[in-house]
N, C-alpha and C positions, 0 to 999 in steps of 0.2 A: 906932631910930625917930626921925625928925626931929619938931620941934615942930609942923610943918604936918600931921603924920599920915602923911607919906610914908615909905617904907622907905629906909633908908640903904643903897644898893646896895653901897657899899664895905665894909660889914660882913658881907656874905654870903660864905661860904666856898664858892666855886664848885668848888674842888678836891674838896670833899665832895659838894656838891649835884649836880654833873654826873653822876658815876657812879650816884647814886640815881635821877636822872631817867631815865638810860639803862636802868637795871634795871626801872623802872616801865613804860617803853615795851616792853622785851623781855617783860615780864610779860603785857602785853596781847596781843602778837603770838603768843607761845608758847602762851597759853591758848586763843586762837581755834583754833590748830592742834591742841592737845591735845583740845579738846572735839569737834572735827570729825573728827579722824583719830587723831593720836598723834605723838610725836616732838618736841614743843615743848621738852621737857627737854634734848634733844640740842643745842639752841641755847643754853639757859640755862647749863648746866654750863661750857662753854668760856668764856663771858663772865665768870662769877664767878671762875673760875680766872685769867683774864687780868687781872682787877682785883685780884689778889693774895690771894684767899680760898683757903686750902689745900683740896685735893680732898676730904678727909674732911668739912670744914666746909661746903664747897659742896654736897656731897651731902645734908647735913641741911638746909641753908638753903633749898633748893628746895621743901621739903615744905610750908612755910607757904603759899606761893603755890598749890601744888596743892590745899591744903585750901580756900582762899577761892574758887579757880576752880571747884571742884566744887560748892560750896554754891550759888553764883549760877547755875551751869548747870543744876543739878537744879531750881531754882525755875523757870527759863525753860522747861525741858522739861516740867515738870508743868503749867505754864500752857498749854502747847501740847497736852496730852493724851498725852504720851509717858512711858513708864516701865513697870516690871514688878516690883512689890514682892516678889511671891512668888519670882521667879527670883533676885532680889538676896539674899533671905534664905536661899535654898538654896545659893548659891555663896559668900556672904560669909564664913561661918565658916572654910572651907578657905583662903580667901585671907588672912584675918586671921592664921591660924596660920602660914602660910607667910611673911607679911610680918614677923611678930615674929621668926622665925628669921633672915630675911635682914637685918633691921635690927640684930639682935644681932651677926651676923657683921661687918657693915659698920662698926659702931662700935668694933670691936676690932682692926681692921687699920690699919697705919701708912700715912701718905701715900706713902711709898716703894713700898709694894705697890699701893695704890689707884690711883696715877697711871697706871702702865702697864696695870693691869688694866682700868680704865675705858676707856683707849684701845683695847685689844684687843676688848673687848665691843662698844663703839660702832662700831668699824670693821667688826666682823662683822655688826652690824645693817645698816650701810650697804650691804654687799655683798648680803645676803639680800634687803633691801627693794628695791633697784634692779633686781636680777635677776628677782624674781618679785613685783611689787606686786599683781598680780591675785588672789593668794591671800586678800587681805583684803576683796575686793569680791564674789566669787561666793558665793551661798548656796543651800541646798536650797529647794524650793518651799514646804515647810511647816516651821514651827518644831518642834524636838525637845526633849523633856524631858532635862535633864542626867542622865547616868548616872555610873557609877564612873570611867569614863575622863575625863569632864568635871571631876569632883571632884579627880582626881589632877592634871589640867592646872591647875586653880584653885590648888592648893597650889604648884605650880611657878611660876605667874605671880605669886603672892603673895611667894614667896621672892625672885624677881627684883625686884619692885616695892619690897619692903622694903630690899633691898640697894642698888639703884641708882635706881629710879624712872624715869629717862630712857628713853623708848621703850616703857614698859609698855603703852601703849595699843594697840600693834600686835599683840602676842599676844592681848590681850583681845578685839580686834576679830576676830582669826582664830577664837577660841573661839566668840564670840557670833554671828558672821555665818556663817563657813564650816562650823562644826561644829553649832551649835545652830539655825541657819537663820533668824535674825532679820534683817530688812531694816536697812540701815545707820543710819538715824536712830534707830530704836528701839534698836538695839544700842548706839549712843553714849549714849543716855539711861540704859541699864542700866550701861554701862561707867563713867560718871562717879560713879554711886552706889556701885559696888564699890570704885573707887579712893578715894573719900571714906572708906569704911568702914575700909580698911586703913591709910590715912594717919592716921586718928585714933589708931592704935596706933603706927605707925612714928615720927611726929613727936615724941611725948613721949620716945621712946627716944633719939633723936638729941639732943633738948634736955637730957635727963638726963646724956648723955655730954659735954655742952659743945660740941656740934658743930653749932650754929646761930648764924650771924652775924645777930643780930636786926635791926640797922639795915637791912642789905641784904635780909633776909627780908621786912620790912615793906614796903619799896619794891616788891619783887616781888609781894607779896600784894595791894597796892592795884591794880596793873596787872592782875594775874591775875583779880581779882574782876570787873573790867570785861570782860576778854577772855572769861571763862567765860560771862558773860551774852550777849555779842555772838555767840559761836560757836554757842551753843544756839539763840538766837533766829533766827539766819540759817538753820540747818537746818530748824527748824520751819516757817519761811516758804517755803524754797526746795525742800525735799525731798531725796531720795536722790541726785539728779544732782549737786548741789553737793558732797556728801560725797565722791563718787567722784573728782572732779577735785582736791579738796583733799588726799585721800589720796595721789594720784599726785604732786602738788607737794611735799607733806610728805616723802614718801619720797625724792624727788630732792634737795631742799634738805638734808635731814638727812644723806643719804649724802655729798653734796659737802662739807658742813661738817665731817663727821667725818674724811673723807679728807684734807682740807686742814689742819684744825685739830689733828689728833692725829698 
């Protein structure tokens, strides 16, 4: 700091600041995508790894941004009158149990195993999503109560979310929209609450394993908090139509990013 009160620009380490600013911006963009559709994590993971964060640590680092994103989006959805506490309470226990199992497995695998595994899983997502994006948009005329099949699906989604997180919004939307019959904006409001619930379990597990790069995680979290609010508020204002085209764009971008990046 100079005597005049101005910041001495020469003292700023841009080699450190630049990547953090990039991560904050990625946090905003990915969280808007996550809140409205899913797949934002498919953009974050490759960026973290490109910045030199090991795959195992990158996998844990994304979770803090997911947490802040869902806190702000839940607030925005609630202000708009969207949500379903009863359904969240019915599905959350199965997802939390699955997420604990998935996070336990992820924190015990080496980077040599995780790197090709992440690549294979995300590439598979790219193919499935690009080939049949409509499966996440069509829903029955009336909502259905979750049965045993939905609970089993919730455990599986939780395992995936705890293990990788990136792309978990897509199977969640498939469950909430296609199977249980909720319209897209309402489904997204339920989705973010469920993801928050199991992230509160998975994040501490990655942190305890030393697999969170906190400086990068905080940069992501700041951007994600903004993006989560923006994405939810946009849906509340614009309705299901905007969700549909964001899903299609998210599918295409995520697919291309994974094909090119992995």
